N, C-alpha and C positions, 0 to 999 in steps of 0.2 A: 658121742652120747645117742642112744637109742632114742626113738620117737614113743612117747607113753599115749596108748590108745586110753581113753575115757571109758567109764562103763557108764550105763544111763545112771544119771543122779548119782555119781559115786560117793556124795559127802552126805546124800540123804539117808537117814537111819531108817533099816530095815529089818521086819520081822523076818528070821530066814526061817521060820516054822511055815508061816502063811503067806510069805512074799508081800506083805502090807507095808506101805510107809508110815512113818510114824512122826509127829509134828516133831520138829526141833527141839522145842522147849521142855520135851518127854526125856528124860534119860533112857536111854537106849539100854536093854540087858537081854543078850541072848545066849541061849544055851547051845553049845557047840559038842558034837557027838562024834568024835573020830576025825581022822583025818581029812577025809572029803570034806566035810563041812569046815573044816579050817580052811584049806585051801581055797573053798570057796568065797571064806569071809574076809581073805587078805586085802583085796580090793576096797570093800568098805573102811576095813580096820587104818590101811594107809591112805586110801582118799583117791585113788588112781590103781590101773593094771600095771604091775611092773614086767617087764622085759628083761631078759638078759641080767639078772639081779639075783643076788642072795638075799633073802628075804628070812627076818627071824622075830619071833612073840615069844615073850619073856611071860609067866605066870606068875603072880603073887600066892603066898602060901594058902589063901582061900579059893584058889584057881579062878582068879580074876586076872585078865590081862592088865598087865604093869607096863609093858612097852612094846611096841612093835616099829620095826623100822625095814630099810633095803639099803644094800651097796651094790653098786655093780659089779656083775660078775668077773672075779679074777682071771686076768689072762696069763698069767704065770704062777709057777709054784711062789715064789716070795711075794707076788700080791695075795695068793691066797693066804700065806702066814700072817699079813699085814690085816686082811679082812677077818681071819679067827681072832687075832688080838682086839681088833676095834668092835666085833660083836662081844667076845667077852667081857670088855671095859664097858659097855653099856647096860649087860645084863647084870653086871657086879652093882648099880649104882641103883 
Protein backbone atom coordinates (compact mmCIF):
# COMPACT_ATOMS: atom_id res chain seq x y z
CA UNK A 1 0.00 0.00 0.00
CA UNK A 2 1.33 3.40 -0.90
CA UNK A 3 1.81 6.20 1.57
CA UNK A 4 -0.72 8.99 1.06
CA UNK A 5 0.46 12.58 1.14
CA UNK A 6 -2.00 14.98 2.64
CA UNK A 7 -2.76 18.40 1.28
CA UNK A 8 -2.82 21.42 3.53
CA UNK A 9 -6.27 21.11 5.16
CA UNK A 10 -7.46 18.35 2.77
CA UNK A 11 -10.97 18.29 4.21
CA UNK A 12 -11.37 22.05 4.48
CA UNK A 13 -13.84 23.43 1.93
CA UNK A 14 -12.15 25.73 -0.53
CA UNK A 15 -13.30 28.12 -3.22
CA UNK A 16 -11.23 27.14 -6.25
CA UNK A 17 -11.78 30.52 -7.89
CA UNK A 18 -10.33 32.54 -5.01
CA UNK A 19 -8.42 29.94 -2.99
CA UNK A 20 -10.25 31.04 0.15
CA UNK A 21 -11.47 28.57 2.74
CA UNK A 22 -15.13 28.54 3.77
CA UNK A 23 -16.67 27.67 7.13
CA UNK A 24 -17.59 23.99 7.40
CA UNK A 25 -21.24 24.70 8.17
CA UNK A 26 -21.80 26.31 4.77
CA UNK A 27 -22.41 24.11 1.74
CA UNK A 28 -19.52 24.23 -0.65
CA UNK A 29 -20.31 24.74 -4.29
CA UNK A 30 -17.57 24.94 -6.84
CA UNK A 31 -17.62 25.31 -10.57
CA UNK A 32 -15.06 23.25 -12.39
CA UNK A 33 -14.15 24.20 -15.91
CA UNK A 34 -12.13 21.56 -17.69
CA UNK A 35 -9.91 18.65 -16.89
CA UNK A 36 -7.18 20.69 -15.18
CA UNK A 37 -9.55 22.12 -12.57
CA UNK A 38 -11.12 18.68 -12.05
CA UNK A 39 -7.67 17.19 -11.44
CA UNK A 40 -6.90 19.96 -8.94
CA UNK A 41 -10.21 19.34 -7.12
CA UNK A 42 -9.69 15.60 -6.61
CA UNK A 43 -7.72 15.83 -3.31
CA UNK A 44 -10.53 17.95 -1.87
CA UNK A 45 -13.23 15.61 -3.17
CA UNK A 46 -11.46 12.55 -1.73
CA UNK A 47 -9.95 14.17 1.36
CA UNK A 48 -6.38 13.15 0.48
CA UNK A 49 -3.93 13.16 -2.43
CA UNK A 50 -4.21 9.82 -4.23
CA UNK A 51 -1.07 8.08 -5.47
CA UNK A 52 -0.85 5.01 -7.68
CA UNK A 53 -4.61 5.06 -7.97
CA UNK A 54 -7.47 5.01 -10.40
CA UNK A 55 -9.80 7.86 -9.44
CA UNK A 56 -13.35 8.19 -10.67
CA UNK A 57 -15.84 11.03 -10.47
CA UNK A 58 -19.48 10.52 -11.36
CA UNK A 59 -21.78 13.35 -12.36
CA UNK A 60 -25.53 13.49 -11.88
CA UNK A 61 -27.82 14.65 -14.68
CA UNK A 62 -27.67 18.21 -13.30
CA UNK A 63 -23.84 18.21 -13.60
CA UNK A 64 -23.25 17.91 -9.85
CA UNK A 65 -20.77 15.42 -8.42
CA UNK A 66 -22.69 12.33 -7.35
CA UNK A 67 -19.78 10.06 -6.40
CA UNK A 68 -16.01 10.12 -6.10
CA UNK A 69 -13.73 7.23 -5.36
CA UNK A 70 -10.34 5.68 -5.82
CA UNK A 71 -8.98 2.20 -6.24
CA UNK A 72 -5.35 1.05 -6.17
CA UNK A 73 -3.84 0.97 -9.66
CA UNK A 74 -4.10 -2.51 -11.12
CA UNK A 75 -0.88 -4.46 -11.57
CA UNK A 76 -2.23 -7.04 -14.02
CA UNK A 77 -4.72 -7.17 -16.87
CA UNK A 78 -7.04 -9.32 -14.74
CA UNK A 79 -6.94 -6.73 -11.96
CA UNK A 80 -7.68 -4.00 -14.52
CA UNK A 81 -10.87 -5.84 -15.50
CA UNK A 82 -11.82 -6.12 -11.82
CA UNK A 83 -11.16 -2.39 -11.31
CA UNK A 84 -13.27 -1.50 -14.35
CA UNK A 85 -16.09 -3.71 -13.06
CA UNK A 86 -15.93 -2.12 -9.59
CA UNK A 87 -16.02 1.39 -11.01
CA UNK A 88 -18.91 0.52 -13.33
CA UNK A 89 -20.86 -0.91 -10.39
CA UNK A 90 -20.19 2.17 -8.24
CA UNK A 91 -21.24 4.56 -10.99
CA UNK A 92 -24.39 2.57 -11.76
CA UNK A 93 -25.83 3.22 -8.28
